[in-house]
C-alpha positions, -999 to 999 in steps of 0.1 A, spaced: 563 -269 382 576 -233 387 610 -230 396 620 -193 390 632 -176 419 609 -152 439 615 -116 441 614 -98 472 583 -103 495 564 -75 510 547 -82 543 516 -58 550 505 -50 587 484 -20 581 449 -25 573 443 -62 568 479 -87 577 490 -100 539 521 -114 526 522 -101 489 550 -111 461 540 -89 428 515 -67 448 495 -98 449 490 -123 478 502 -153 483 476 -167 502 451 -189 491 419 -178 504 412 -213 520 441 -205 542 432 -175 558 418 -199 588 415 -174 623 439 -194 642 463 -196 614 465 -161 602 463 -151 642 496 -170 646 509 -148 619 501 -120 631 518 -129 665 551 -144 645 553 -107 626 549 -88 655 575 -104 678 598 -117 648 627 -109 669 619 -125 696 620 -168 699 585 -175 714 573 -201 740 547 -224 730 533 -218 765 535 -174 756 517 -189 721 488 -207 737 484 -180 761 482 -148 742 463 -161 715 440 -188 730 440 -183 768 402 -194 770 411 -227 748 416 -258 769 440 -281 745 450 -314 758 483 -317 738 488 -276 734 525 -280 717 509 -306 690 480 -280 686 507 -252 680 530 -278 657 496 -283 636 494 -240 628 535 -236 626 535 -270 598 502 -247 578 525 -216 575 558 -235 567 538 -249 541 523 -217 528 558 -199 526 568 -234 508 548 -240 477 516 -246 491 501 -207 478 491 -190 452 521 -189 432 533 -223 436 565 -209 443 589 -218 475 594 -188 494 611 -202 526 646 -189 516 628 -152 520 605 -159 549 599 -191 575 590 -202 608 620 -217 626 628 -240 662 652 -215 679 659 -216 716 629 -239 732 606 -221 707 591 -205 676 604 -173 653 597 -159 621 629 -155 599 628 -132 571 654 -124 548 668 -89 544 653 -83 512 619 -86 525 597 -55 529 575 -49 560 555 -19 560 557 -13 593 596 -10 596 594 11 566 569 35 583 595 41 613 619 50 590 598 75 568 587 91 601 625 95 611 634 108 573 602 136 578 613 148 611 639 166 584 618 183 558 610 220 561 601 230 524 566 223 511 571 200 485 589 179 508 563 176 532 535 170 506 552 140 494 558 129 523 519 129 530 516 114 502 539 85 509 525 80 545 490 77 541 500 52 510 516 35 536 493 39 566 461 25 548 449 13 578 451 9 614 478 -16 621 468 -54 616 429 -40 621 419 -76 609 429 -86 643 420 -58 667 404 -81 695 435 -98 705 458 -76 733 486 -82 716 480 -66 680 458 -39 707 487 -27 721 508 -25 688 478 -6 669 479 20 698 520 23 693 512 28 653 482 49 655 504 76 681 532 77 659 512 84 629 491 108 643 522 128 657 539 126 624 511 141 611 505 168 635 540 179 629 537 178 594 507 197 598 519 224 619 548 231 593 526 235 565 506 262 584 541 278 588 543 283 553 501 290 553 493 260 532 459 263 547 442 245 516 464 214 517 460 213 557 425 207 553 428 185 521 454 161 545 428 165 579 401 153 559 421 122 543 432 116 578 396 118 590 391 87 571 412 64 594 408 83 625 383 112 630 382 117 665 420 129 672 416 164 691 451 178 676 442 167 641 410 186 645 419 216 660 446 221 631 416 217 606 392 240 621 421 264 622 427 260 586 393 266 578 394 301 599 426 310 584 406 309 552 375 322 566 355 295 565 343 302 601 309 287 602 324 258 586 350 253 612 322 262 641 300 233 625 327 205 626 330 214 662 296 204 669 300 177 648 333 166 662 324 170 700 291 151 695 307 125 681 334 125 708 305 121 738 286 93 719 311 74 712 342 79 738 316 94 764 340 123 770 342 159 762 364 183 743 397 193 758 407 231 776 428 236 742 397 224 720 369 246 741 393 281 740 399 278 701 356 272 698 355 304 720 377 324 695 361 310 665 325 322 678 341 355 690 360 358 654 327 349 634 304 376 656 329 403 646 333 389 609 294 386 606 286 423 611 314 432 578 307 402 556 275 383 564 278 345 555 305 351 534 320 314 544 292 296 536 279 280 510 252 295 483 222 285 473 212 290 437 183 277 411 186 246 392 197 264 361 220 284 378 238 248 384 234 234 348 252 265 339 282 259 361 288 222 357 287 231 317 315 257 324 332 233 351 335 206 322 352 229 301 372 241 325 384 202 335 404 199 305 428 227 315 449 216 348 454 250 355 419 255 360 401 251 396 389 215 397 352 209 412 331 177 415 295 171 417 276 158 445 242 143 447 222 134 479 189 114 469 160 100 486 159 64 472 126 54 487 102 61 463 71 55 486 87 79 513 58 113 504 82 137 531 92 170 517 127 171 527 133 207 508 144 224 542 163 194 553 185 193 524 191 231 528 198 229 564 222 201 558 240 219 527 245 251 546 255 232 577 281 211 556 300 224 527 323 253 521 325 289 512 331 288 471 308 256 473 273 262 457 235 238 455 207 237 442 173 219 454 160 205 425 127 188 442 119 175 475 133 144 476 171 154 454 194 181 459 229 188 437 262 202 449 292 219 433 324 215 454 353 234 445 388 218 453 371 189 467 399 157 463 386 123 453 406 116 487 381 132 504 351 125 487 343 96 517 349 124 544 325 144 527 297 117 524 300 109 560 299 146 569 266 152 553 251 116 556 259 126 598 241 158 594 212 146 577 204 120 603 207 143 629 185 165 612 158 144 599 131 131 621 124 102 592 147 74 593 151 82 552 167 59 527 192 84 510 222 81 481 254 103 483 272 106 452 303 126 442 319 125 410 346 146 391 329 172 373 353 155 338 336 122 345 301 135 332 310 146 302 
């Protein structure tokens, strides 16, 4: 039997709920029954409180009419205690670090001081970030916050009102601190960084108005007015479809200013912020040059995107649709070429791997908005060096 003393545990709450040791869950798959893990979430949220039996049952399972509520709860508490003991994937006793105690006529999760809880680390980091001013410190803070906030708080239990309340709190805190960081980066005129940060942010929450406004302002600062206008139309439609709300007065005012700036720029530099369409031979040559450039980290980084109709029985010509989608969704300095009626290829300038999913989603949403057919598509994005 394994008798070695365990190192510190890590309680994970962002994304899915878990308790990890050496970056691996201590739970066996069969142990993660819905009511057992729901009770664990409850104890983590209320870890500073002794929770009464009646209140736990009411908060977690209000629709269940148990004959003996105390016995039912004792059963689930016993299962959790056994998991913390040796009935776990490591067969190690973690009860000195984490356990459920009977305290003050109720139950309370007891964790030792060396157990890290990502939600607590997140709040501590927010307090520290408020003092940061330099570009280097701010970018490091963004990376650390994104690593911690890997998903909404206990997103695997978001149907429970206790979880929802906490989830909304942490979501507001995350949006607030990211808005503060973006504002500071804007003062430093780090607009490309703002765009990349926003695109990563949108993978978790793409309808926050404040972040969307900062994203569009950064695009405008870099001369990508049409991209900003297209993004406005995209996000406003989604807000109406999903939440049945329209844009705020601030966002509408931003849209008017972008429209005005777009009109003024058009006479001097027509379509200067639009992607460029080229022939396939040009794309081949550019990709070959990019592959060579990727060997030098000082060079700009590129990625290659393909959009393909996967249904071979589909006889529709999507050439015009491809062009419209690329013009609406790509940025200045991106290029694309329609290969045939079922495939288009693009070279993306300075697209980070963290933004790939957001780019795919933006293109997919635009395609299905413009296409009258229910086509089956595949969008792939790879760094240029990975195709060597």
